[in-house]
C-alpha positions as CSV (number, residue, x, y, z in Angstrom):
1,M,90.3,110.6,85.5
2,L,90.1,107.5,87.0
3,A,86.7,107.9,88.8
4,W,85.8,104.1,87.4
5,I,88.2,102.7,90.1
6,G,86.4,101.1,93.4
7,T,86.1,103.0,96.6
8,A,89.4,103.3,98.0
9,A,91.0,104.2,94.4
10,A,88.6,106.3,94.0
11,L,89.3,108.7,97.0
12,F,92.8,108.7,95.7
13,S,92.2,109.5,92.3
14,C,89.4,112.1,92.1
15,S,90.2,114.0,95.3
16,G,93.9,113.3,95.4
17,K,95.6,113.5,92.1
18,A,93.2,115.4,89.9
19,Q,93.0,118.2,92.6
20,Q,96.7,117.9,92.7
21,E,97.0,118.3,88.8
22,A,95.0,121.5,88.8
23,E,96.5,123.1,91.7
24,N,100.0,122.7,90.1
25,E,98.7,123.8,86.5
26,S,101.3,126.4,86.4
27,F,104.2,124.9,88.8
28,R,107.2,123.9,87.3
29,Y,108.7,120.5,88.4
30,L,111.7,120.3,86.5
31,I,114.4,122.8,87.6
32,D,117.8,121.6,86.4
33,E,119.8,119.0,84.1
34,F,123.0,118.0,84.2
35,A,125.1,114.8,83.5
36,D,123.0,111.9,83.8
37,L,120.5,113.6,86.7
38,K,117.8,115.9,86.7
39,V,116.4,117.8,89.8
40,M,112.7,118.3,90.6
41,R,110.6,119.9,93.0
42,Y,107.6,118.6,94.8
43,R,104.4,120.0,95.9
44,V,103.0,119.5,99.7
45,P,99.4,118.8,99.6
46,G,97.6,119.3,102.9
47,W,100.1,121.4,104.4
48,E,97.3,124.5,104.9
49,S,95.1,121.8,106.2
50,L,97.8,121.5,109.5
51,T,97.2,123.4,112.7
52,L,100.0,125.7,113.8
53,K,100.8,123.0,116.4
54,Q,101.1,120.0,113.8
55,K,103.3,122.8,111.6
56,A,105.7,123.8,114.5
57,Y,106.0,119.8,115.2
58,V,107.1,119.3,111.3
59,Y,109.6,122.0,111.3
60,H,111.4,120.9,114.7
61,L,111.6,117.7,113.1
62,A,112.7,118.7,109.6
63,E,115.3,120.8,111.1
64,A,116.4,117.6,113.3
65,A,116.8,115.9,109.7
66,K,118.9,118.4,108.0
67,W,121.3,118.3,111.1
68,G,122.1,114.7,110.1
69,R,123.5,115.7,106.6
70,D,126.9,115.7,107.2
71,I,126.9,112.4,108.9
72,T,125.7,110.5,105.8
73,W,128.6,112.7,103.6
74,D,131.5,111.1,106.1
75,Q,130.0,107.7,106.1
76,Y,129.9,107.2,102.7
77,C,133.5,108.1,102.7
78,K,136.4,110.0,105.2
79,W,137.3,112.6,102.2
80,N,133.7,113.5,101.3
81,L,133.5,116.1,104.0
82,P,137.0,117.7,103.3
83,I,136.2,117.4,99.5
84,R,132.9,119.3,100.0
85,H,134.3,122.1,102.2
86,V,136.6,123.1,99.5
87,V,134.1,122.9,96.7
88,E,131.9,125.1,98.7
89,K,134.6,127.7,99.4
90,I,135.5,127.6,95.5
91,L,131.9,128.4,94.8
92,D,131.5,130.8,97.2
93,T,134.5,132.7,97.0
94,Y,136.3,132.3,93.4
95,E,136.8,135.7,91.9
96,G,137.9,134.3,88.6
97,D,136.2,133.6,85.3
98,R,133.1,131.7,85.8
99,D,132.1,131.8,82.4
100,C,134.9,129.5,80.8
101,A,134.2,125.9,79.8
102,E,136.4,124.4,82.6
103,F,134.8,126.5,85.7
104,Q,131.4,125.3,84.0
105,Q,133.0,121.5,84.1
106,F,133.7,122.2,87.7
107,V,130.2,123.6,88.5
108,V,128.8,120.1,87.0
109,Y,131.1,118.4,89.2
110,A,130.0,120.1,92.2
111,K,126.3,119.6,91.4
112,R,127.2,115.9,91.2
113,L,129.2,115.7,94.1
114,F,126.0,117.3,96.2
115,F,123.6,114.9,94.6
116,S,125.5,111.7,95.4
117,N,126.4,113.0,98.9
118,G,130.6,112.5,97.9
119,I,132.3,111.5,95.4
120,H,130.8,108.3,94.4
121,H,127.5,108.2,92.2
122,H,124.4,107.6,94.4
123,Y,123.4,104.7,92.4
124,A,126.0,102.9,90.6
125,E,128.4,103.5,93.7
126,D,131.5,104.0,90.9
127,K,133.8,107.3,91.5
128,I,132.5,110.6,89.8
129,F,135.4,112.3,88.0
130,P,135.5,116.1,87.0
131,E,135.9,117.2,83.3
132,C,137.9,119.9,84.0
133,S,141.6,119.0,84.2
134,E,143.3,118.4,87.6
135,A,145.8,121.1,87.0
136,Y,142.6,123.6,86.9
137,F,141.0,122.2,90.0
138,R,144.5,122.9,91.5
139,S,144.5,126.3,90.3
140,L,140.8,127.1,91.5
141,M,141.9,125.8,95.2
142,E,145.2,127.8,95.3
143,A,142.9,131.0,94.2
144,V,140.6,130.5,97.0
145,G,143.5,129.7,99.8
146,E,143.2,125.7,100.0
147,G,146.5,125.1,97.7
148,D,148.3,123.6,100.7
149,R,145.2,120.6,100.3
150,A,145.9,120.2,96.8
151,A,148.4,117.2,97.3
152,E,146.2,115.6,99.6
153,L,143.0,115.7,98.2
154,L,143.4,115.8,94.0
155,P,144.3,112.3,94.3
156,V,141.3,111.1,96.0
157,I,139.2,113.0,93.4
158,Y,140.9,111.9,90.0
159,D,142.9,108.8,90.5
160,P,140.7,105.9,89.6
161,A,142.9,103.4,91.7
162,I,142.0,105.6,94.8
163,Y,138.6,104.5,96.4
164,P,136.8,103.4,93.2
165,Q,133.9,102.4,94.9
166,R,131.5,103.2,97.7
167,R,130.6,99.6,98.3
168,S,132.4,96.9,96.5
169,T,131.0,94.0,95.2
170,S,133.8,92.4,94.0
171,P,133.8,88.7,93.8
172,D,137.7,88.1,94.2
173,G,139.0,90.7,96.7
174,D,138.0,91.7,100.3
175,I,135.0,93.7,99.9
176,V,135.4,95.4,103.5
177,A,138.8,96.9,102.1
178,L,138.0,97.6,98.7
179,S,135.2,99.7,99.8
180,A,135.1,103.9,100.3
181,V,132.5,103.7,102.9
182,N,133.9,104.9,106.3
183,F,132.3,101.9,108.4
184,Y,135.6,99.8,109.1
185,D,139.2,101.0,109.5
186,G,142.0,98.5,109.7
187,V,140.3,95.3,109.8
188,N,139.5,93.1,107.0
189,R,136.4,90.7,106.3
190,A,137.3,87.7,107.9
191,E,138.3,90.0,111.2
192,V,134.7,91.7,111.1
193,E,132.9,88.3,110.5
194,R,134.4,86.9,113.3
195,Y,134.3,89.8,115.7
196,Y,130.6,89.5,115.0
197,A,130.2,85.7,115.3
198,S,131.6,86.3,118.9
199,I,129.2,88.3,120.3
200,L,126.0,87.2,118.7
201,D,123.8,84.5,120.7
202,P,121.8,82.4,118.4
203,A,119.4,81.7,120.9
204,D,118.2,85.3,121.1
205,D,114.9,85.6,119.2
206,T,114.9,89.0,119.8
207,P,118.9,90.3,119.0
208,I,119.6,94.0,118.8
209,S,120.9,94.8,115.5
210,Y,124.8,94.2,116.3
211,G,126.8,97.0,114.7
212,L,123.9,98.7,113.2
213,N,125.6,102.2,114.8
214,T,128.8,101.6,115.1
215,K,132.4,102.1,113.6
216,L,134.6,98.7,113.6
217,V,138.3,99.9,114.0
218,K,141.5,98.4,115.2
219,E,143.5,99.8,117.8
220,D,146.6,98.3,119.1
221,G,145.9,95.1,117.4
222,K,142.6,94.9,118.9
223,I,139.3,95.2,117.5
224,V,136.8,97.9,118.9
225,E,133.5,99.4,118.1
226,K,133.2,103.1,118.6
227,P,129.6,104.1,118.6
228,W,128.1,106.7,116.5
229,K,126.3,108.8,119.9
230,V,126.5,111.9,121.7
231,D,130.3,112.4,123.1
232,G,131.2,109.5,120.4
233,I,131.3,109.8,116.7
234,Y,129.6,112.6,114.9
235,S,128.8,113.8,118.4
236,D,128.3,117.6,117.3
237,A,125.8,116.7,114.8
238,I,124.0,114.4,117.2
239,V,123.5,117.0,119.9
240,K,121.9,119.1,117.5
241,I,119.6,116.3,116.5
242,C,118.6,115.6,119.8
243,E,118.0,119.3,120.6
244,E,115.3,119.7,117.6
245,L,113.7,116.3,118.7
246,E,113.4,117.7,122.1
247,K,111.7,120.5,120.7
248,A,109.5,118.6,118.2
249,A,108.7,116.7,121.7
250,E,106.9,119.6,123.1
251,V,104.3,120.1,120.1
252,A,104.0,116.4,119.6
253,E,100.4,115.5,118.4
254,N,100.0,112.7,120.9
255,D,101.8,110.7,124.0
256,I,103.3,107.9,121.7
257,Q,104.9,110.3,120.0
258,K,106.4,112.1,122.9
259,R,107.7,108.6,124.2
260,A,109.0,107.5,121.0
261,L,110.9,110.9,120.7
262,A,112.1,110.4,124.2
263,L,113.5,107.1,123.3
264,L,115.2,108.4,120.6
265,V,116.8,111.1,122.0
266,E,118.2,108.7,124.4
267,Y,119.5,106.3,122.3
268,Y,121.6,108.9,120.7
269,R,122.6,109.8,123.9
270,T,123.6,106.0,124.8
271,G,124.2,104.5,121.7
272,D,122.4,101.5,123.2
273,L,120.7,99.8,120.5
274,K,118.0,98.2,123.0
275,L,116.7,101.7,123.1
276,W,116.8,101.8,119.8
277,D,114.6,98.2,119.0
278,D,112.2,100.1,122.3
279,F,112.0,103.5,120.0
280,N,110.9,101.5,117.0
281,I,108.4,99.6,118.9
282,E,106.8,102.8,120.3
283,W,107.0,104.2,116.7
284,V,105.1,101.6,114.9
285,K,102.1,102.4,117.7
286,D,101.7,105.7,116.5
287,T,99.1,104.9,113.5
288,L,96.6,107.9,114.3
289,G,99.1,110.8,114.0
290,T,99.2,113.2,110.8
291,V,102.9,113.7,111.1
292,D,105.4,111.2,111.1
293,F,109.3,110.8,110.4
294,I,112.2,108.5,110.2
295,N,115.6,109.7,111.9
296,G,118.4,107.8,112.7
297,F,120.8,105.1,111.4
298,I,118.7,102.8,109.6
299,E,119.4,101.0,106.1
300,D,122.6,98.8,105.7
301,Y,122.4,98.7,101.9
302,D,125.7,100.7,101.9
303,D,127.6,98.5,104.0
304,P,129.4,95.9,101.6
305,L,128.7,93.3,104.8
306,G,124.8,94.5,105.4
307,R,125.2,95.3,109.0
308,K,126.2,98.9,109.4
309,A,123.6,101.7,108.8
310,T,123.9,105.0,106.8
311,W,121.9,107.9,108.4
312,E,118.7,109.1,107.0
313,G,115.9,111.6,107.7
314,Y,112.4,111.9,106.5
315,V,109.2,114.0,107.5
316,N,105.8,113.4,106.2
317,I,102.2,114.1,106.5
318,K,99.5,111.8,105.9
319,D,97.0,112.1,103.2
320,S,94.1,110.6,104.2
321,A,92.1,110.1,101.3
322,A,94.3,108.4,99.5
323,S,95.5,106.1,102.6
324,A,92.1,104.6,102.2
325,R,93.6,102.0,99.7
326,T,96.7,101.1,102.0
327,E,94.5,100.7,104.7
328,I,92.4,98.2,102.9
329,L,95.3,96.3,102.2
330,S,96.8,96.2,105.8
331,A,93.2,95.2,107.2
332,N,93.6,92.3,104.9
333,A,97.1,91.5,105.7
334,Q,96.5,88.0,107.6
335,W,94.7,86.8,103.8
336,F,97.3,87.7,101.8
337,E,99.9,85.9,104.3
338,D,97.8,82.8,104.3
339,H,97.4,82.6,100.5
340,S,101.0,82.9,99.8
341,P,102.5,80.5,97.5
342,V,105.2,79.8,99.9
343,D,105.6,76.8,101.9
344,P,103.7,77.2,105.3
345,R,106.3,76.6,107.3
346,F,108.0,80.1,106.2
347,R,104.4,82.1,107.0
348,K,103.3,84.1,110.1
349,K,100.6,82.6,111.7
350,E,99.5,85.7,113.2
351,V,100.3,89.0,111.0
352,K,100.7,91.6,113.9
353,G,100.5,95.5,113.6
354,I,101.0,96.0,109.7
355,S,99.9,99.7,109.4
356,A,100.2,101.4,105.9
357,K,99.3,104.8,104.4
358,V,100.0,107.4,101.7
359,V,101.7,110.3,102.8
360,N,103.2,113.4,101.2
361,A,106.9,114.4,101.9
362,V,107.8,117.6,103.5
363,T,111.7,116.9,104.1
364,L,114.2,114.5,102.7
365,A,117.6,114.2,104.5
366,G,120.7,112.3,105.1
367,A,120.8,109.2,102.4
368,T,117.3,110.0,101.1
369,Y,118.2,113.8,99.9
370,P,118.3,114.6,97.1
371,S,117.2,110.9,95.4
372,T,114.7,109.4,97.4
373,P,112.6,106.2,97.7
374,I,108.9,106.4,96.9
375,G,107.8,103.9,99.6
376,I,109.3,102.9,102.8
377,N,108.7,100.1,105.2
378,L,110.3,100.0,108.9
379,P,111.5,99.0,111.0
380,N,113.9,96.5,109.8
381,A,114.2,93.9,112.5
382,D,112.5,91.0,111.8
383,W,111.5,89.9,115.3
384,I,110.0,93.5,115.7
385,R,107.9,92.9,112.5
386,R,106.9,89.4,113.7
387,D,105.7,90.7,117.4
388,H,105.0,94.1,117.1
389,G,104.2,94.9,113.2
390,S,105.5,97.3,111.0
391,K,104.4,100.6,109.0
392,S,104.6,101.3,105.3
393,V,104.6,104.5,103.3
394,T,103.7,105.1,99.7
395,I,105.1,108.8,99.2
396,A,102.6,110.3,96.8
397,N,103.5,113.6,95.8
398,I,107.2,112.3,94.9
399,T,105.5,110.1,92.8
400,H,103.4,112.6,91.4
401,A,106.3,114.9,90.7
402,Y,108.4,112.2,88.7
403,D,105.0,111.9,86.8
404,L,104.6,115.9,86.1
405,A,107.9,116.3,85.6
406,A,108.1,113.8,82.5
407,Q,105.3,115.3,81.1
408,E,107.4,118.3,80.6
409,S,109.6,116.2,78.1
410,P,108.6,115.7,74.4
411,K,109.9,112.1,74.7
412,S,109.0,109.1,76.8
413,V,110.7,105.9,77.4
414,L,107.6,104.2,76.7
415,G,107.1,104.9,73.2
416,E,110.5,103.8,72.7
417,F,110.7,100.7,74.2
418,A,107.2,99.0,74.3
419,W,106.6,96.6,71.4
420,S,103.3,97.5,70.5
421,Q,100.6,100.3,70.3
422,E,98.7,97.9,72.7
423,E,101.3,98.0,75.3
424,I,101.5,101.2,75.3
425,D,97.6,102.3,76.0
426,L,97.4,99.7,78.6
427,C,100.8,101.5,80.2
428,K,98.9,104.9,79.6
429,K,95.6,103.6,81.0
430,Y,96.9,102.0,83.9
431,G,100.3,102.0,84.4
432,D,100.9,105.1,86.8
433,Y,98.4,103.9,89.0
434,T,99.3,99.9,89.1
435,D,103.1,101.2,89.9
436,E,101.4,103.0,92.9
437,V,99.9,99.7,94.1
438,H,103.1,97.7,93.7
439,T,104.5,99.9,95.9
440,D,101.8,99.6,98.2
441,L,101.9,95.6,98.2
442,H,105.9,95.7,98.2
443,E,106.2,98.1,101.2
444,C,102.9,97.2,103.3
445,L,102.7,93.3,103.0
446,G,105.8,92.2,101.0
447,H,108.6,93.4,103.7
448,G,106.4,92.3,106.3
449,S,105.5,89.0,105.0
450,G,107.2,85.5,106.1
451,Q,109.2,85.0,108.9
452,L,112.6,83.2,109.9
453,L,112.9,79.5,111.1
454,P,114.3,79.6,115.0
455,G,118.0,79.9,115.2
456,V,118.5,82.0,112.0
457,S,119.9,85.3,112.0
458,S,118.8,88.2,110.0
459,T,122.3,88.8,108.7
460,A,122.6,85.3,107.5
461,L,122.3,86.3,103.8
462,G,125.3,88.4,104.1
463,E,126.1,90.9,101.2
464,Y,123.3,89.4,99.4
465,Q,120.5,90.5,101.7
466,S,119.5,93.8,100.6
467,A,119.1,92.2,97.0
468,L,117.4,89.2,97.9
469,E,115.0,91.1,100.6
470,E,113.8,93.7,97.8
471,A,113.1,90.7,95.3
472,R,111.2,89.1,98.0
473,A,108.9,92.3,98.4
474,D,108.8,93.1,94.6
475,L,107.9,89.3,94.1
476,F,105.1,89.7,96.5
477,G,103.6,92.5,95.1
478,L,104.2,91.1,91.4
479,Y,102.2,87.9,92.5
480,Y,99.2,89.7,94.1
481,I,98.8,92.6,92.0
482,A,97.3,90.0,89.6
483,D,94.9,88.4,92.0
484,P,91.5,88.7,92.0
485,K,91.1,89.6,95.2
486,M,92.5,93.2,94.2
487,V,89.6,93.5,92.1
488,E,87.2,92.6,94.8
489,L,88.5,95.0,97.0
490,G,88.6,97.7,94.9
491,I,91.8,98.5,94.8
492,I,92.5,97.1,90.9
493,P,89.9,98.8,88.4
494,D,89.7,95.2,86.5
495,A,91.1,91.8,86.1
496,E,93.4,93.0,83.1
497,A,95.0,96.3,85.1
498,Y,97.8,94.0,86.4
499,K,98.9,93.4,82.7
500,A,100.6,97.1,82.6
501,Q,102.9,96.4,85.7
502,Y,104.0,93.1,84.4
503,S,104.9,94.4,81.0
504,S,106.8,97.3,82.5
505,Y,108.5,95.4,85.2
506,I,109.9,92.9,82.6
507,R,110.9,95.6,80.0
508,N,112.8,97.7,82.8
509,G,114.1,94.8,85.0
510,I,115.6,93.0,82.0
511,F,116.5,95.9,79.7
512,T,115.7,99.5,80.0
513,Q,117.2,100.1,83.5
514,F,120.8,99.7,82.3
515,T,120.8,102.6,80.7
516,R,122.0,104.1,84.3
517,V,125.1,101.4,84.2
518,E,128.4,102.6,82.7
519,L,129.1,100.4,79.6
520,G,131.2,97.4,80.7
521,R,130.5,97.8,84.5
522,P,128.5,95.0,86.2
523,N,125.0,95.5,87.9
524,T,125.7,96.2,91.8
525,E,123.0,98.3,93.0
526,A,120.9,96.2,95.1
527,H,117.6,97.5,93.5
528,M,118.5,97.4,90.3
529,Q,119.9,93.6,91.1
530,N,116.6,92.8,92.5
531,R,114.7,93.9,89.6
532,K,117.4,91.9,87.0
533,L,116.9,89.0,89.0
534,I,113.4,88.6,88.7
535,A,113.2,89.5,85.1
536,E,116.2,87.6,83.7
537,W,115.1,84.2,85.9
538,C,111.4,84.4,84.6
539,Y,112.5,85.1,81.0
540,E,114.9,81.8,81.3
541,Q,112.6,79.5,83.1
542,G,109.5,80.3,80.6
543,K,111.6,80.8,77.6
544,D,110.7,77.3,76.2
545,A,106.8,78.3,76.3
546,G,107.5,81.7,75.1
547,V,106.0,83.4,78.3
548,I,108.3,86.2,77.9
549,E,109.5,87.0,74.1
550,K,112.4,88.8,72.8
551,K,111.8,90.5,69.8
552,T,113.5,92.4,67.3
553,R,112.2,95.0,64.7
554,D,114.4,97.9,62.8
555,G,117.4,96.5,64.5
556,K,115.6,97.1,67.9
557,T,115.0,94.7,70.6
558,Y,112.0,94.3,72.8
559,F,110.9,91.9,75.6
560,V,107.1,91.3,75.3
561,V,105.0,89.2,77.7
562,N,102.8,86.6,75.9
563,D,101.6,84.8,78.4
564,F,100.8,87.2,81.7
565,E,99.0,84.2,83.7
566,A,102.1,81.7,83.2
567,L,104.5,84.9,84.2
568,R,102.4,84.9,87.6
569,G,102.9,81.6,88.0
570,L,106.7,82.0,87.9
571,F,106.8,85.2,90.2
572,G,105.0,82.9,92.9
573,K,107.6,80.0,92.3
574,L,110.4,82.6,92.4
575,L,109.1,84.2,95.7
576,A,108.4,80.7,97.3
577,E,112.5,80.2,96.6
578,I,113.7,83.3,98.1
579,Q,111.3,83.0,101.1
580,R,112.7,80.0,101.5
581,I,116.5,81.1,101.4
582,K,115.7,83.8,103.8
583,S,113.9,81.7,106.2
584,E,116.8,79.0,106.4
585,G,119.7,81.5,106.0
586,D,120.7,79.6,102.7
587,Y,123.7,82.2,102.0
588,A,125.0,79.5,99.1
589,A,121.7,79.3,97.3
590,G,121.1,83.4,97.3
591,K,125.0,84.0,96.3
592,K,124.1,81.4,93.2
593,L,120.6,83.6,92.3
594,I,122.5,86.9,92.7
595,D,125.8,85.8,90.8
596,T,123.8,84.0,88.0
597,Y,120.9,86.7,87.2
598,A,121.7,89.9,88.9
599,V,125.3,91.0,88.1
600,N,126.5,90.7,84.4
601,I,124.8,92.7,81.8
602,D,124.7,91.5,78.2
603,P,127.3,93.8,76.4
604,D,125.1,93.8,73.2
605,L,122.0,94.7,74.8
606,H,123.8,97.2,77.1
607,K,125.1,99.0,74.3
608,E,122.1,99.3,72.9
609,V,119.7,100.6,75.6
610,R,122.2,103.2,76.4
611,E,122.5,104.2,72.7
612,R,118.8,104.4,72.3
613,Y,118.0,106.3,75.5
614,A,120.7,108.8,75.0
615,A,118.9,110.0,71.8
616,L,115.7,110.8,73.7
617,N,117.8,113.0,75.9
618,L,116.3,112.2,79.1
619,K,117.8,111.9,82.5
620,P,118.1,108.3,83.6
621,Y,118.4,109.6,87.7
622,G,116.1,111.8,89.7
623,G,116.6,113.9,92.8
624,F,114.7,116.8,94.8
625,V,115.2,120.1,96.5
626,N,113.3,120.5,99.6
627,P,110.7,123.2,100.0
628,E,111.8,125.6,102.9
629,I,109.7,125.6,106.0
630,V,109.8,129.3,107.0
631,P,108.6,130.4,110.4
632,V,106.2,133.4,110.1
633,V,107.0,135.7,113.5
634,K,105.1,138.6,114.5
635,D,105.7,140.8,117.9
636,G,108.3,137.8,118.7
637,K,105.8,135.1,118.5
638,T,105.8,132.4,116.0
639,V,102.2,132.4,114.0
640,D,102.3,130.7,111.1
641,Y,105.0,128.4,109.3
642,V,105.1,128.8,105.4
643,L,106.5,126.7,102.5
644,E,108.7,128.5,100.1
645,Y,109.5,126.3,96.8
646,T,112.8,126.9,95.7
647,D,114.0,126.3,92.2
648,D,117.5,127.0,93.0
649,Y,119.2,123.6,93.5
650,L,122.9,124.6,94.1
651,G,121.6,127.4,96.3
652,Q,119.8,125.0,98.7
653,Q,123.0,122.7,98.7
654,L,125.5,125.7,99.4
655,A,122.6,126.8,102.2
656,Y,122.6,123.7,104.0
657,G,126.7,123.5,103.9
658,K,126.5,126.8,105.7
659,K,123.7,126.0,108.2
660,Y,124.2,122.4,109.1
661,G,128.0,122.0,108.2
662,I,128.7,121.3,111.5
663,L,131.3,118.3,111.1
664,R,135.1,118.8,109.9
């Protein structure tokens, strides 16, 4: 299909994508749709090529990941687990009429609850409300013996004034007090910031990630950090995680993996963030193993102050052929850094330890399940990136599942929102591939680029850190995907291919992504803010020159890129400014960019995009069920592990609750 692409891309396209499409010809990807969500399955290419030992390693890493599920639920809101337990009991034991309209409405609410790991939308972060009446919900609780909890739980479920947002972005109130996340108790924003300011050492250029793995509470008038660790908060789940990690270490592929796992287990036992850093440094070294994983309190997107980390797990296997592309990028990381359009003061003099690969997911867990990223770059500590490097992955089978599930629908977003047939043809020819290359650049080089000036804290940008960091990485990818160097390296097929990415990015960032936001609501999710910031800033900056043009036809709005070269220049200009903001810790400038370009949605465009999208009958959000890893036992000995591809979304959620539901 893409045999004309240079060496690295051809390896991916011919031996990877075409082969997978042939194998998956009869495989159904889309398995459920409800509300604004669709649930899919994904295949795991390469599973049969693993040795028995490697499969065992994956199995125990996957079990460790699944045992963290309850932690994420509780972190998102302290009422999530009690509500989930009641919902699970109703689904399992209710003996009344299950065919009536209100019970079906309850089932949709349950599916949405499971999808979001709690009562708030997984992306918009607003509270989800059942369509069935409160009185009916109460009757269900009474029917299964949970009526005594109705007075406690139903207001949390139905009252719009109670925990309206998982993570508040209010410009007026106290975002700590207004957020439902279970990271703080009895403290306000000012107290949190004073507490951490009092313990940070500005002169330390290798700081631990203060507060990453603790709940900050006030007891007897004193602020106290309570760690998430063995014998601390979430102990029962963390003990199970450690047991499986220790089993995984016994069948690890190499000594680096064994050392990393030992450090991770010790960190979980002690809560010592220095050990977390030691683990990440060791984990970065493992570039030879086929199997890799993520397990821990990692991303701080859900904390209104950008400090506390949500628990997540991920297990994947390397796609060696597809990784040729990312290996070329990582091998040339210093060239990209040296030619970046940012101030030389903010560039790394020596890029260390950049490794990148294409992988296939095997298990998603915690904050990455059911909805998952398509690329990851870790660790997050700037000084570890600076001194030891980072690892980046593009998750091929998830991207392919999205693409193949979309083919099962007769209508497309591209056909509705692209201005011309020429634009449609270009995106069909290059769009999927340039999406993947942009993800590679974003994760492999973007997040790993640049440096902070001495004395600047990685938390200096506060609540704006996540959106600005994602914008920085996106801009790095957008700027370089159009560079002749990409053609020279054989990664981009020809000098025109990048235009598909530019057109799609602007169209989505300035317009189509807002089908995901309810009318009248602001844009609050960090990745959506990042895209809106970039697209609208470039639209405004290039308006007089017509770089991006707003056009109308038959009462419909379109955004069209007229000057691709000028747009690349704007991407470079904004990248330079956001890198300056990060490097200098310029909170005020970062705040101004977000407030000006990333939050407020034009109400007329918002209404139009939602109406046009609704007419397509497509779901704007997607997530996945995991394949089940099943041990094959003969004569008391495990002789193999096979994958079973379930098509029962609700069944998997209920099964996980029974097997891994350890926290109360």
